[in-house]
PAMARMI-636798 format. One record per residue (C-alpha): x, y, z; residue in three letters. Coordinates in steps of 0.2 Angstrom, whole numbers, padded with zeros to 4 digits, always signed. Example, Ala and Ser with C-alpha at 12.3 -4.5 7.8 and 13.67 -1.06 7.14 Angstrom:
2
+0062-0022+0039ALA;+0068-0005+0036SER;
This chain:
300
-0068+0089+0064MET;-0050+0090+0062GLN;-0037+0077+0056TYR;-0018+0077+0059THR;-0006+0065+0051VAL;+0005+0057+0064PRO;+0023+0063+0065GLU;+0034+0051+0054ASN;+0018+0043+0048ALA;+0021+0025+0040VAL;+0015+0023+0023ILE;+0007+0007+0018GLY;+0004+0002-0001TRP;-0006-0012-0009ILE;-0004-0015-0027GLY;+0012-0012-0038THR;+0006-0014-0056GLY;+0009-0002-0071VAL;+0004+0013-0061MET;+0006+0009-0043GLY;+0024+0005-0044ASN;+0029+0023-0050SER;+0016+0031-0038MET;+0024+0022-0023LEU;+0041+0025-0030GLY;+0038+0044-0028HIS;+0033+0042-0010LEU;+0048+0031-0006ALA;+0059+0043-0013ASP;+0054+0055+0001ARG;+0063+0044+0013GLY;+0047+0041+0023GLN;+0045+0023+0029PRO;+0035+0013+0018CYS;+0027-0005+0019LEU;+0021-0014+0002VAL;+0011-0029-0002PHE;+0008-0035-0020SER;+0002-0052-0026ARG;+0018-0053-0035THR;+0033-0048-0025ARG;+0044-0047-0041GLU;+0033-0031-0046LYS;+0038-0023-0031ALA;+0057-0024-0034ALA;+0060-0007-0039ALA;+0052+0001-0023VAL;+0060-0012-0012LEU;+0077-0006-0019GLU;+0072+0011-0013LYS;+0069+0006+0005GLY;+0051+0000+0006ALA;+0049-0015+0017ARG;+0040-0030+0010TRP;+0025-0037+0020CYS;+0018-0054+0017ASP;+0000-0049+0018SER;-0013-0035+0017VAL;-0016-0037+0035ALA;+0002-0035+0039ALA;+0002-0018+0030VAL;-0014-0012+0038ALA;-0007-0016+0056ALA;+0010-0007+0053GLY;+0004+0009+0043ALA;-0004+0025+0048ASP;-0009+0029+0030ILE;-0012+0015+0017THR;-0015+0018-0001PHE;-0022+0004-0013THR;-0020+0003-0032MET;-0027-0014-0038VAL;-0037-0019-0052GLY;-0055-0022-0051PHE;-0069-0019-0039PRO;-0068-0037-0034ALA;-0050-0034-0029ASP;-0055-0019-0020VAL;-0068-0028-0010ARG;-0056-0042-0005GLN;-0042-0030+0000VAL;-0054-0019+0010TYR;-0068-0030+0017LEU;-0062-0048+0018ASP;-0058-0055+0035VAL;-0040-0052+0032ASP;-0042-0036+0024GLY;-0038-0018+0028LEU;-0054-0013+0038ILE;-0052-0028+0050ARG;-0033-0024+0053HIS;-0030-0006+0051ALA;-0027+0004+0067LYS;-0041+0016+0073PRO;-0038+0033+0067GLY;-0028+0028+0052SER;-0032+0033+0034VAL;-0036+0021+0019LEU;-0035+0029+0002VAL;-0041+0019-0013ASP;-0034+0025-0029MET;-0041+0011-0039THR;-0055+0015-0051THR;-0070+0006-0043THR;-0089+0008-0041SER;-0095+0023-0031PRO;-0107+0012-0022SER;-0092+0001-0016LEU;-0083+0016-0010ALA;-0098+0021+0001LEU;-0099+0004+0008GLU;-0081+0004+0012ILE;-0083+0022+0020PHE;-0097+0016+0031ASP;-0089+0000+0037GLN;-0072+0009+0040ALA;-0081+0023+0050ALA;-0089+0011+0061ALA;-0072+0005+0067ARG;-0065+0023+0068GLY;-0055+0022+0052ILE;-0055+0036+0039HIS;-0056+0032+0021THR;-0054+0043+0005ILE;-0058+0037-0013ASP;-0046+0045-0024ALA;-0045+0038-0042PRO;-0033+0045-0054VAL;-0031+0049-0072SER;-0015+0051-0083GLY;-0010+0033-0086GLY;+0008+0026-0085ASP;+0015+0043-0091VAL;+0006+0052-0077GLY;+0011+0040-0064ALA;+0030+0040-0070ARG;+0031+0059-0071ASN;+0020+0062-0055ALA;+0008+0073-0066THR;-0008+0063-0062LEU;-0025+0071-0059SER;-0032+0065-0043ILE;-0050+0066-0039MET;-0056+0063-0021ALA;-0071+0060-0011GLY;-0073+0058+0008GLY;-0071+0069+0023GLU;-0064+0085+0019GLN;-0052+0087+0034PRO;-0045+0070+0030VAL;-0043+0074+0012PHE;-0034+0090+0016GLU;-0021+0080+0027ALA;-0018+0069+0012MET;-0015+0083+0000VAL;+0004+0083+0003PRO;+0005+0064-0002TYR;-0006+0067-0017PHE;+0006+0081-0022GLU;+0020+0069-0023VAL;+0010+0059-0036MET;+0000+0072-0046GLY;-0002+0090-0051LYS;-0020+0092-0051LYS;-0028+0087-0035ILE;-0047+0091-0032VAL;-0059+0087-0018TYR;-0076+0082-0026GLN;-0087+0080-0010GLY;-0093+0066+0001LYS;-0088+0048+0000ALA;-0090+0041-0017GLY;-0088+0058-0026SER;-0071+0054-0032GLY;-0077+0038-0040GLN;-0091+0048-0048HIS;-0079+0060-0055THR;-0068+0047-0062LYS;-0084+0040-0071MET;-0086+0057-0079CYS;-0067+0056-0084ASN;-0069+0039-0092GLN;-0085+0044-0102ILE;-0075+0059-0109GLN;-0060+0048-0114ILE;-0072+0035-0122ALA;-0077+0048-0134GLY;-0060+0055-0138THR;-0053+0037-0140MET;-0065+0032-0154ILE;-0062+0050-0162GLY;-0043+0048-0162MET;-0043+0030-0169CYS;-0056+0034-0183GLU;-0046+0050-0187SER;-0031+0039-0190LEU;-0039+0026-0199LEU;-0046+0039-0211TYR;-0029+0047-0213SER;-0022+0030-0219TYR;-0036+0027-0231LYS;-0034+0044-0238ALA;-0015+0043-0241GLY;-0010+0055-0228LEU;+0006+0054-0218ASP;-0002+0051-0201PRO;+0012+0060-0192ALA;+0010+0076-0202THR;-0009+0075-0200MET;-0007+0074-0181LEU;+0005+0089-0182GLY;-0010+0100-0188SER;-0025+0093-0178ILE;-0016+0091-0162SER;-0013+0110-0161GLY;-0031+0115-0165GLY;-0049+0111-0158ALA;-0046+0093-0159ALA;-0031+0094-0146ALA;-0032+0081-0131CYS;-0022+0070-0120TRP;-0026+0055-0131SER;-0019+0063-0147LEU;-0003+0069-0138ASP;+0001+0052-0129ASN;-0007+0038-0137LEU;-0008+0042-0156ALA;+0011+0042-0157PRO;+0011+0025-0149ARG;-0001+0019-0163ILE;+0011+0026-0176LEU;+0025+0016-0168ARG;+0014+0000-0167LYS;+0017+0001-0148ASP;+0001-0007-0140TYR;+0009-0010-0123GLU;-0002-0004-0109PRO;-0002+0012-0101GLY;-0019+0007-0096PHE;-0026-0010-0100PHE;-0041-0013-0111VAL;-0048-0025-0098ASP;-0048-0011-0085HIS;-0056+0002-0097PHE;-0070-0010-0102VAL;-0072-0012-0083LYS;-0073+0006-0080ASP;-0086+0009-0094MET;-0096-0005-0087GLY;-0097+0004-0070ILE;-0101+0020-0078ALA;-0116+0012-0088LEU;-0122+0003-0072GLU;-0122+0019-0062GLU;-0131+0028-0077ALA;-0144+0015-0076GLY;-0146+0018-0058ARG;-0149+0036-0061MET;-0161+0033-0076GLY;-0150+0041-0089ILE;-0145+0034-0106ALA;-0127+0036-0112LEU;-0128+0029-0130PRO;-0111+0036-0135GLY;-0102+0026-0120LEU;-0113+0011-0124ALA;-0106+0011-0142LEU;-0087+0013-0136VAL;-0090+0000-0123HIS;-0096-0012-0137GLN;-0081-0008-0148LEU;-0069-0012-0134TYR;-0077-0028-0130GLN;-0072-0032-0148SER;-0055-0028-0144VAL;-0055-0040-0130ARG;-0063-0053-0141ALA;-0048-0052-0153LEU;-0036-0055-0139GLY;-0030-0038-0135TYR;-0037-0036-0117GLY;-0020-0034-0109LYS;-0014-0021-0122LYS;-0016-0003-0120GLY;-0032+0006-0124THR;-0024+0012-0140GLN;-0027-0006-0147ALA;-0044+0000-0151LEU;-0036+0004-0168ILE;-0033-0014-0171LEU;-0052-0018-0169ALA;-0057-0004-0181LEU;-0044-0010-0194GLU;-0051-0028-0192HIS;-0069-0021-0195MET;-0062-0012-0210ALA;-0056-0028-0218GLY;-0038-0022-0220SER;-0023-0014-0211GLY;-0014+0002-0213LYS;
């Protein structure tokens, strides 16, 4: 099969949170017609100022767009946006493309693909990694699953939002790849936070310590982007604790289906549950340090 994007395609966008706002902003900067809906209109103010047009419902976006991107919070939100009676699949035009950039379950991505295909609609699951910094700087890593010709037609749009765009395979493959990403991050997050806690207790200057280890074998995105926030006591979200707990839960559920044990991930998932219990669910994932300090019985 081949897929060609309609000339002067209208872009639809659902969800203007911490990352979605920036991602849509890059598309709006191209001057392409954009339709947007979010639960809170005020969160779409920046993209509306760039020329995006507000719609009052998901259905209105679907009916007017040739390509609709979604960036919402949880699998339940994805299910509602796509599969409800007022959702995208019921109201999208045949031949249009729906691209879910939310991190959700691979099984849900497959369900959406099947239901959309039955109505002549194409879908791509394309979760991202890179947090608020990557969204703002258009340097996200985008991992995609679905029909390859449709993916290739979407690449020019992905390139506006990200720097590393990789086709992973059939529907659901993008979400499976994102689970691999989150499993890896879980390990680096606990390592980063425990390293900082150790440095405090050892009497080191944490910034000086980071200057050494971030240039060696310990180098990673979390050290470069989140450790400096911890040093500033900045726990505002680039990626919510609540969402990370959700992602790890999905990965553990999928691992259970495949009959594999992930004890490291299970430990970090439990630790982040402690972060939520302390009231930091709406903070950034770097708030893990607060739970570790609490367990240690003293602060820095």
